[in-house]
N, C-alpha and C positions, 0 to 999 in steps of 0.2 A: 535380617537383610544384610548383615555384615558379610564382607567378601564377595557379595553379588556384584557383577558388572552390569551397569545400566547403560543400555544402548540408545543413542540419540540419532534419529534420522534427519537427514538434511539433503538438499540439492547440492550439486557439486561445483557450482560457480564460486568464484573467488569471494563474492559478497556473501553468498549463502554460508560458505565455510567460515567466514569471519563471524557471522552471527551465531552459528552453531558452536564455534570455539569459545565465544564470549559467554554463551549460556553454560557450556561445560565448565569454564573457569569459575563462574559464579556458583555453580552447584558444588564444585570441588572445595571451594572456600567455605561454603555453608555446611557441607557434609564431608569432612576430610576422611571419615572412616569408610567411604564408599568409592567404588571405581566407576568411571564413566568413559565411554568410547563413542566415536562417531561412526555412522554407517551412511555412505553416500548412495542416494537413490535418484535415478534419472526420471524426469517427468516428461509428459507430452510437450509441455511448453519449452523444454530444453531441446527437444528433437525437431520440432517444426520451427525453423528459423527464417523461412522465406515467404511467410504469409503474415499480413498485418493481424495483430491480436484481435481487432474488432471483427475480422472476417472468420476467425476460428470459432469465436462465440462459445467458448467452453469456460464455465465459471470456475472449474477446478483445475485449470490448465497447469498450474505449478504445484498442485497439492495431491491429486488423486492417488498417484502411485505410492506416495509417502503414507497416505492414510490407509491404503491397502496393507502396507507393511505393519502398521499399528494393529489392524484387525488380525493379521496373521501372527502377531506376537514376535515378529522379526526385530522390532524396535520397541522401546518402552515409552518413548516420547518423541515428538517431532518439533523441529524449530522452523518457523516460517516468518517471512515478512507478513505482518498481520493484514496489510492491505491486499495480499494475495489470497487470503482465506475467504471463501464464500460466506455470506451472512447466515446461510442455513448449512450447518455442518452435518455430515453423515450421521446416521443413527448410532448412538452409543459412544460418540466421540465428543469431547468438549475442549474449550480453551481452558487449560489448567491455570495459566497465569501469563504474565508478561514482564519484561524488564523495563526499567525507566526509559521513557520515550526520548528519542534523540531529536535532531532538527526536523521540523515538519514541512518546511518550505521547499518548493521546487527551485532549481538553479538554472540560470542561463549560461551556457558555455559557448562562446563564439571563437572562431578560428583566429580572428585578427584583433580580438579584444574590444570590439564595438559592443555597446549595450543594445538591448532590445529596442529602445526608443530610437536608435539610429538605423534600424533595419528598414529596408524598402521592399517593394514587390519583386525586385530582381534577386534578392537574397533568399536562400532556402533554409528554413528552420525544420529540423527533423524531430519528430516524436511519433510514437505509435499509440498515444493515448487520446481517445475522443474527448476526454475532460480537458486536456491541455489544448487540443486543436480548437475546440469551440470557444474557449476563453481567450485564446490568442486572437481569433478572428473577431471576437467582441471588442478586444482592445484595439485592434487595427485590421479592418476587413481587407486591406491590401496585401497582407502578409502571404507569402508562399510557403506552404507547409507540406513536407514529404514524409513518407513512412520510414521507419527504421526499426530493426530488431537486433537482438544480440545483447551480450553483457556490456558492462561499462567500458572495458578495454576495447571490445569490438566496435562499439559506437564511436569512441574517440578516434580509432584508426580510420573508420569510414569517413568521418568528418575531415580528417587530415588528408585522406586520399581523394577528396573532392565530391563526396556524395551530398554534402550540405555545407552551409556556412556557419551553422550553429546547432546546438542540441539543447533540449530541455529534459532534465532528469531530476529525480528525487535527490535533494541535498544530502539526506542521511547516508545514502549509499556512497556518494562521492566522498564525503568526509570520513566514513568508516574505512574506506580503502586508501585514505591518505592522499587523495588527489585534490586537496584544497587549492593548489596553485592554478588549476585549470578553470576554476569558477570565475566567470566574468562578473556576475551579480546574483544575489538572492532575489527571487521574485516575490514581492509582497502580495498580500491577499486582495488588494484592490485590482491587481492584474490577474493573478491565478490563485484560486483557492485550492489547497492540496487535496489529495485523495483521502478517502475515509481511512483512518488509522495509520496514515503515512508516518514513517519514522519509528514505528513500534515493532518490537520483536515478540512474537507469540509462541507459546509452548502448548502444543496440542497433545492430549492424552486420552486413554480409554476411560470412559466415565466410571466403570466398575473397578478400576485399578486403585484401590485405596492406599496402596503402599507408595504410589508416586505423588499423589496430590500434596501431601505434607512437605515433600522435598521441594516442590515448585512454590508452595506458599512462602517458603523462607527467602526466595529471591524475587518475589513479585512486588512491583511498585503499585501501591493502591490507587494513587492519583491517576496513573496511566491506565490502570484497569478500568476505573469508573468512567474516565473521559472517552476512552476508545470504545468501550461497550455502548456508551451513549451514541457515538458516531455510527456504530454498526446498527443500532436500533433505528436511527434515521434512514440509513441505507436500506435496511430490510423493509421499512414502511414504504419507501419509494420503489421497492422491488427492483433495485438496481444491482446488477453484477459489476464485474470489472469494466465492462465495455459499454457503459453509458456515461454521458457527461454530467456526472454528479460529483460535487466536492463538499468537503466539510472541514471547518477549522474550529478547534477548541482552544479557548484562552482561559487558563486557570489562574486564579488569584486566591490563595488561601483555600477556604472550603467553598468558594464560589466559582462558577464556570459560565463563560459566554460561548454559546455554540452558534456558528454561522453555517447555514446550509445553502447549497447552490445547485441549480439545474440550468443548463444552457442548451439552446438549439444547436444542431451541427454546424449551421452557417454562422453562428455567433450573433445573429441579429437580436435574439432574445436571451437575456440572462436574468434569472430570478434568484434573488438573494434575500434571505430572511434570517433573523437572529433571535435568540432567546437567552435570557440570563436567569440562573437559578443556583441552588446549592448542588454540590457534587452528588449528594445522595439521591436527588430526584432527577439527575441529568438524563437517564435513559427514558424516563416517563415523559419529560419535557421535550426530548428529541423526537419522540413519536408525534407529539402535538405539532412540533415545528415542521416535520415532514408533511403533515396534513395541510398546514398553512401554505407550504410551497406547492403542493399538488393543487390546492384550490386557487392559487394565484396564477395558474397556467402551466405548472409543472407537469400535470397529468397529460395535458395535450401534447407537450413536447415529448415526453417519454413514450407515449402511445405511438407517436409518429416515427420515433427512432427505432423502437424494438424490432419491427419487421425487417428494417434495413440491416441492422447489426446481427440479426439471427439467420440471415439467408444462408 
């Protein structure tokens, strides 16, 4: 494999490039005898910017074109935000590994520095996520929530131009891009439970490519791998794609993990939260049981009522 150049596929946004560059740097450090380069690939989600994500209803919105490049051997591995990867991957593709997880919480960014608790019905909060909307309305049914699309810079500009008074975004992305100073507050899990696998960078590869897997193993964080795969097991059991109000939080202490799962109705009136504690090794198995507990507690009714609306 010496002198071979290994091609890393990525989206072209500033955040996606940061993630891909980080993976590239880790691979170069672990395998100094190999060459690595990036290839930017535009996805459907990058092209459709004027429609709410929940209305597009495509689970592979930010991944399909990149996965096609893997199939076509135009790239050797792909870097994604793990939360963007559907729980059911295309045939013959697998998650090869992942870097150490970053910040998992969402952040509240307000134009004038006010906190979420100070917002009223006349203030507009922008998010394109049904998970965030439903939990915000559960926290305060009076809140006014508007849709927003675009990358981090675009959203900040839209807020400053008057589209909204505040934004809610994943903290990991804001911190990775060095925008720490715009964060008004981190939103704790009693207000908003994060998305499944939020804060994790995943590396997707061809299942039959035995030369690439060992390279990824060298940079994979095992705790992140076990905890995020458990979260994805929960999401798969709930049959939830990106656009359903499902959240999951993993709290790891040593070899033990506490997994909290959440399903909420779109109007926020009903929010079901359940937790399980177990060893990391049995986390995926217990996460499936947790999903069943949530479904039996009313989660199934909520999700069945939402799916037709979000898939129109």
